[in-house]
C-alpha positions, 0 to 999 in steps of 0.5 A: 500499500502506499502513503504519502504525507507531508508531515514534517514531524514524522518518524525517524528514518534509518537505512542499511547498507547490504553490501552495495544495496541499502535497505529500508527506510526503517523505525529504530525499533527494526533496524535492532532487529537486523542481524547487525554487527558493531560494523555493520554500515548504516545511516540515518538523516543527521548524518553526513555519510554512513557510520557504524552502527556501534558510532550509531548513538541509538544502537551503541547499547547493542554493542557495550559489552562487544570489544572484539571492534572496538576501534580506540588506540594505544599510544606508548607511554613517552617519558616525561624526561625533557631531553626525551619530549616527543617537542625536542627540536634536536635529535636524540644521538647515543653516545658511546664510550670510546677507549684510549690506544694507551689503555691495556686491553682497549680493544678486547671483549670484556666478560660483561661486553657477552650476552648471556646464555641462556640455559638449555633445560633437558625438560623441554628438551625432552618434550620437543622432541617426544611431540615432535615424533608424536606428530610426524607418526601421526602423519605418516598414520593418516597418510597410508591409513592404519593404526599407529603407535608412538612412543614419546618422552611422556609415555606411549601415544595410540593413533588411531585411524581417522577419515579425513576431515571434507574440506568442502564442509565448513565452506559448505557451512559457510556458505549456507550460514552466508544464505540464512542471513541474505534471505533474512535481509530480505525478509525484513526488507522485501517492500524494497524489492517487491512492489506494484503499481496500478495505471490510469482507469477510466471513470463512467457516469454513472459509476463503474471502473474500466481499463484498470491494470495491475503490475509487479516488480520483482527486484530481488535475486530469487523467483517469487511463488506468489504475489496477490494484490489486493484491489478495493473499490469505493462508492461516493459516499465512502463505502467499500463496494467490492474487493478484488484479489489479482494474482501474479504467478513465478514473477522471475528474478529483476523482473515485472509481470501486468494483469488486467483488471475486469471492469467493474459497474460500480464504483468510482475510485479505488486502493490496490495494497499487496495482501499475499508474498510467498516465496519457497527462496526466500523462506519468505510467507508475507500476509497482510491478514496477520498484522505485524506478524509473528512478533519476533526479529524475523517476522516473515519466516515461513513456519 
């Protein structure tokens, strides 16, 4: 349904950037329900450019305990000595003792000048050798199959045969997680992708509407299985004369479909709105009759 308002005191709107796609507008409650991270890019009317979600004052409470995305920089402590001040204009030059030629042993290195050699702990060496043997025998066991026994300094370790992990499994999990995240973003911002329009129409002298065409647009990346547009007809006194459902099936990605609406014998004006949208690819089931959906952060997820 499309509404137009000139009220300057309307609620503040927010937008979310998903890659190169701008989503919104959202209310603050809707924005908080989105799968945000501190580094998600958001924008509202008070900002000149996109900013991190963690930097938006309305969202700071969501990330107050998350320090992994902190953008603070820790600087080293600077000595209070005036000679070492960072404001000094003269470079600090290192000095070294100068030996006179007539000094005895002027070119001999004193024992105190030599670096201390760390003592080698025999237990550490034994442990390292034992660990290396275990790793080598484990690699042999995985490459040749079967079971292997390895003896380390700490005792006997049994390395049992196991199947090699499949490299594709982590990739599949990552791809599935990414798909679920994108599907949820679509479900919460579906009005940015699914739109409809009503053409101009004729009104007969004593009532009746003809020449009406309804079109729907799918701006998403996946197929929309069904879109139902409700057309409400009103009499001159403002009462509802009739409601018709115009159904569109299998709307391909980035495509448009049109449908001619049968003429009516009564009615002087109309109102159109999207009543239902279904997409198995997005696991999306919208029904205007359900009001706010399930009331969760993902209200239009198919049950």
